[in-house]
Backbone bond lengths (Angstrom), bond angles and torsions (degrees), N, CA, C in turn:
res aa  C-N    CA-C-N  psi(-1)  N-CA   C-N-CA  omega(-1)  CA-C   N-CA-C  phi
1 M - - - 1.373 - - 1.446 111.99 -
2 A 1.363 124.38 128.28 1.409 123.88 -179.80 1.431 113.38 -84.93
3 N 1.392 116.15 143.14 1.457 121.17 -178.43 1.490 108.00 -87.95
4 N 1.358 117.80 112.69 1.419 121.98 -178.85 1.645 113.72 -98.37
5 A 1.226 111.72 16.29 1.420 117.70 -173.85 1.687 102.54 -97.30
6 P 1.327 113.93 148.55 1.440 118.66 172.86 1.542 111.16 -67.97
7 V 1.320 120.87 149.48 1.511 126.24 179.55 1.572 108.85 -71.56
8 E 1.222 112.55 -27.88 1.504 124.49 -177.43 1.476 115.41 -155.88
9 N 1.369 117.84 141.89 1.488 122.26 173.50 1.530 106.88 -122.98
10 L 1.267 113.12 128.61 1.554 121.78 170.31 1.484 107.75 -104.18
11 R 1.391 121.46 140.41 1.347 118.78 179.84 1.590 108.63 -139.16
12 D 1.369 114.08 144.97 1.509 118.50 174.30 1.576 101.30 -141.81
13 G 1.281 111.80 101.89 1.564 114.33 -178.58 1.548 112.66 62.14
14 R 1.167 116.49 -121.48 1.568 123.60 -179.27 1.483 106.56 -90.45
15 L 1.300 125.20 -5.53 1.475 119.65 174.43 1.491 111.58 -88.93
16 Q 1.344 114.07 153.57 1.436 120.55 176.37 1.443 110.82 -147.96
17 A 1.323 116.72 133.49 1.514 126.63 170.68 1.479 108.52 -109.75
18 A 1.324 115.16 118.07 1.423 124.15 -179.84 1.498 105.03 -108.50
19 I 1.405 112.16 127.34 1.448 118.97 178.68 1.532 111.46 -103.88
20 W 1.272 118.27 126.34 1.430 122.09 -172.96 1.588 112.22 -116.32
21 A 1.319 114.22 143.03 1.397 117.09 177.50 1.604 106.60 -100.56
22 N 1.294 116.26 138.79 1.522 116.34 -179.73 1.508 104.95 -136.70
23 T 1.280 118.89 152.35 1.446 129.54 176.93 1.506 110.96 -100.65
24 G 1.265 122.23 117.24 1.412 126.75 171.76 1.542 117.98 -101.09
25 A 1.366 112.70 -154.71 1.339 118.07 179.65 1.431 118.17 -55.47
26 E 1.277 128.12 143.66 1.576 129.80 -173.09 1.509 112.53 54.07
27 S 1.306 113.66 28.46 1.545 118.85 178.23 1.587 113.02 56.11
28 K 1.299 113.14 31.91 1.474 120.09 173.67 1.528 108.95 -78.60
29 T 1.315 123.54 136.97 1.373 130.24 176.84 1.491 107.97 -86.65
30 F 1.356 117.80 134.18 1.443 124.92 172.00 1.441 105.94 -129.89
31 H 1.418 120.14 160.23 1.393 118.71 173.57 1.502 111.33 -128.37
32 S 1.343 112.71 154.86 1.456 117.68 -179.19 1.587 106.49 -138.49
33 V 1.318 111.40 172.27 1.564 113.35 -173.62 1.573 104.17 -137.67
34 T 1.363 109.38 136.82 1.528 115.09 165.45 1.468 110.07 -112.69
35 L 1.371 116.50 139.37 1.379 125.72 -177.82 1.607 105.28 -112.62
36 T 1.327 119.86 118.70 1.413 125.21 174.94 1.512 112.02 -126.50
37 R 1.383 116.44 164.17 1.422 124.90 -178.04 1.657 102.18 -130.58
38 S 1.241 120.83 123.70 1.451 127.57 172.57 1.545 108.99 -82.94
39 Y 1.377 108.52 139.16 1.480 115.50 171.08 1.546 113.69 -152.13
40 K 1.261 116.08 155.97 1.452 122.78 -174.32 1.538 107.29 -100.28
41 E 1.417 110.12 130.94 1.461 118.87 -179.79 1.582 107.09 -79.45
42 E 1.206 120.37 174.78 1.553 124.77 177.30 1.376 111.29 -63.91
43 G 1.299 122.68 -33.23 1.394 124.56 175.98 1.468 112.89 -74.73
44 G 1.289 122.87 -3.62 1.550 122.03 -179.94 1.513 113.16 95.11
45 D 1.334 122.83 -1.97 1.463 123.99 -178.76 1.429 105.99 -86.57
46 W 1.412 111.93 143.53 1.468 120.43 -176.97 1.525 103.63 -91.61
47 K 1.348 118.47 136.15 1.538 124.21 172.98 1.401 106.32 -129.82
48 E 1.381 113.03 173.22 1.446 126.73 175.52 1.441 114.02 -126.72
49 T 1.410 117.05 142.56 1.401 116.53 174.29 1.614 108.06 -143.82
50 S 1.319 113.08 162.55 1.454 119.69 179.50 1.560 108.08 -94.61
51 Q 1.220 118.75 -3.88 1.459 119.87 178.24 1.627 112.31 -84.37
52 L 1.280 114.01 131.99 1.385 120.75 -176.36 1.511 110.43 -116.34
53 N 1.359 116.72 150.38 1.465 120.05 175.11 1.448 109.57 -102.91
54 K 1.279 115.53 178.99 1.517 124.14 179.96 1.578 111.26 -52.10
55 A 1.289 115.40 -50.46 1.425 116.10 -174.98 1.536 113.87 -63.63
56 D 1.381 114.29 -25.02 1.548 116.87 -178.08 1.528 113.00 -77.72
57 L 1.327 122.30 -10.00 1.557 123.52 -159.41 1.536 104.57 -72.58
58 L 1.411 121.07 -46.01 1.443 114.69 -170.40 1.586 105.32 -71.34
59 R 1.322 118.72 -42.36 1.583 120.20 177.71 1.499 107.29 -58.27
60 A 1.230 125.33 -39.53 1.493 129.67 176.11 1.514 109.09 -57.71
61 A 1.315 118.01 -52.47 1.335 126.67 -177.32 1.596 107.89 -56.77
62 N 1.267 114.46 -45.12 1.480 121.31 -179.04 1.553 107.98 -64.87
63 L 1.221 120.27 -39.98 1.493 122.60 -172.26 1.616 102.49 -73.01
64 L 1.314 119.82 -42.40 1.404 123.35 -178.06 1.516 111.35 -64.21
65 T 1.321 115.28 -39.71 1.466 119.21 171.04 1.605 113.19 -59.83
66 Q 1.295 116.98 -42.94 1.492 119.01 175.77 1.502 109.94 -66.72
67 A 1.383 122.23 -35.27 1.448 125.12 172.75 1.479 109.41 -55.34
68 Y 1.325 115.69 -52.65 1.439 121.32 -175.68 1.617 112.58 -58.21
69 C 1.319 114.93 -35.51 1.445 116.28 175.37 1.581 108.35 -70.41
70 V 1.377 118.05 -35.41 1.380 111.36 172.20 1.510 117.48 -61.12
71 F 1.306 111.07 -42.96 1.560 115.69 178.01 1.552 110.70 -58.05
72 R 1.342 118.34 -36.61 1.504 115.33 178.16 1.436 113.31 -70.34
73 R 1.292 121.99 -19.89 1.467 121.96 178.76 1.634 111.62 -78.97
74 K 1.342 113.30 -24.51 1.427 118.62 -171.55 1.613 109.01 -84.87
């Protein structure tokens, strides 16, 4: 069974950077990151988007810097 969970999650408020391990050619592992922002719809349901607004940018940059440090350890 494949592991579909990120190897690490980094959070800052409603922003999340998820780090994924993937297997490529010759069974070499490489890592990627997805950056998402959570928000609540009018009906009260929580959703995620990859769209960021101006207020998210500094926090996103900080999360991506942290993700870079995680990549360097792997």
